[in-house]
C-alpha positions in Angstrom: 194.9 178.2 349.3 191.3 177.7 348.1 192.5 177.5 344.4 194.9 174.6 345.2 192.1 173.0 347.2 189.7 173.3 344.3 192.3 171.9 341.9 192.8 168.9 344.1 189.1 168.3 344.4 188.7 168.5 340.6 191.5 166.1 340.1 189.9 163.6 342.5 186.6 164.0 340.8 188.1 163.3 337.3 189.9 160.2 338.7 186.7 158.9 340.2 184.7 159.5 337.1 187.2 157.6 334.8 187.5 154.5 337.1 185.9 151.3 336.3 184.1 149.5 339.1 186.1 146.7 340.8 184.8 143.4 339.5 183.6 140.8 342.0 185.8 137.9 342.8 183.6 135.4 340.8 183.9 137.7 337.8 187.7 137.6 338.0 187.5 133.8 337.9 186.2 134.1 334.4 189.3 135.9 333.2 191.8 134.2 335.4 191.1 130.4 335.4 194.0 129.8 337.8 192.1 131.6 340.5 189.3 129.1 340.4 188.8 127.1 343.6 188.7 123.8 341.7 192.1 124.6 340.2 193.5 125.3 343.7 192.0 122.1 345.0 193.4 120.1 342.1 196.9 121.6 342.7 196.7 120.9 346.4 195.6 117.3 345.7 198.4 116.8 343.2 201.0 118.2 345.7 199.6 115.9 348.4 199.9 112.9 346.2 203.4 113.9 345.2 204.4 114.5 348.9 203.0 111.1 349.9 204.9 109.3 347.1 208.1 111.0 348.1 207.8 110.1 351.7 206.7 106.5 350.9 209.8 106.1 348.7 212.1 107.7 351.3 210.8 105.6 354.2 211.1 102.4 352.1 214.7 103.2 351.2 215.6 104.2 354.8 214.2 101.1 356.4 215.7 98.8 353.8 219.2 100.2 353.6 220.1 102.9 356.2 218.5 102.0 359.5 220.7 101.0 362.5 218.0 98.7 363.8 218.2 95.9 361.3 214.9 94.4 362.6 213.1 97.4 360.9 214.1 96.0 357.6 211.4 93.3 358.1 208.7 95.9 357.8 206.9 96.3 354.5 206.0 99.8 353.4 202.5 99.6 351.8 201.9 103.3 351.2 201.6 106.8 352.6 198.9 109.4 352.6 198.8 113.1 353.6 196.3 113.8 356.4 194.1 116.9 356.3 196.1 120.0 356.8 199.3 118.5 355.4 201.0 118.7 358.9 201.0 114.9 359.2 201.6 112.0 356.9 200.4 108.5 357.7 202.8 105.8 356.6 201.2 102.4 356.3 203.4 99.4 357.2 202.9 95.7 357.4 204.5 93.9 360.4 206.1 90.5 359.6 204.4 88.5 362.3 201.0 88.7 364.0 200.6 89.7 367.7 203.7 92.0 367.7 202.1 95.4 367.1 203.2 96.9 370.4 206.8 95.8 369.8 206.9 97.4 366.3 205.2 100.6 367.5 207.9 101.0 370.1 210.7 100.5 367.6 209.1 102.9 365.2 208.7 105.5 367.9 212.4 105.3 368.6 213.2 105.8 364.9 210.6 108.5 364.3 212.9 111.5 364.8 215.7 110.0 362.7 213.2 109.1 359.9 211.8 112.6 359.9 215.2 114.2 359.8 216.2 112.1 356.8 212.9 112.8 355.1 213.5 116.5 355.6 216.9 116.2 353.8 215.4 114.3 351.0 212.2 116.2 350.1 213.3 119.8 350.5 210.2 121.4 352.0 209.8 124.3 354.3 208.1 122.2 356.9 208.5 118.4 357.1 205.3 116.8 358.2 205.1 114.7 361.3 205.0 110.9 360.7 202.0 108.8 361.9 202.5 105.1 361.6 199.6 102.8 360.7 200.5 99.2 361.3 198.8 96.2 359.7 199.3 92.7 360.9 200.6 90.1 358.4 198.2 87.4 357.3 200.7 84.8 358.6 199.9 83.1 361.9 202.1 83.8 364.9 204.7 81.1 365.5 
């Protein structure tokens, strides 16, 4: 029993002796540039821009062609941007007439679930972000 124990200890000692020290994380970054934080940040930024563009285009198309509430066709989609954490996307819309923000917010709230479902079908992501609507008043005067 002691001879097998001694052989096991000798094997472990040889294995330890031949091992190289584990490099620090910052040393690995020298050999694997894709591990760099800036690379991850750049990729995350690129993906956020791509997601915002997809959602902007999808919302624009849905409001122009496929909505049941034809009054939503009057809204102008100005853009979209991903909020920190990527769980929410702000869609910036311009309302056609001044002084009607509350009316348009209510209409968009009713359409929010449908819009999100349609966006989920179009963008093919594991999690579809929640929509946040930012409304800007038109420069036209109220009639």
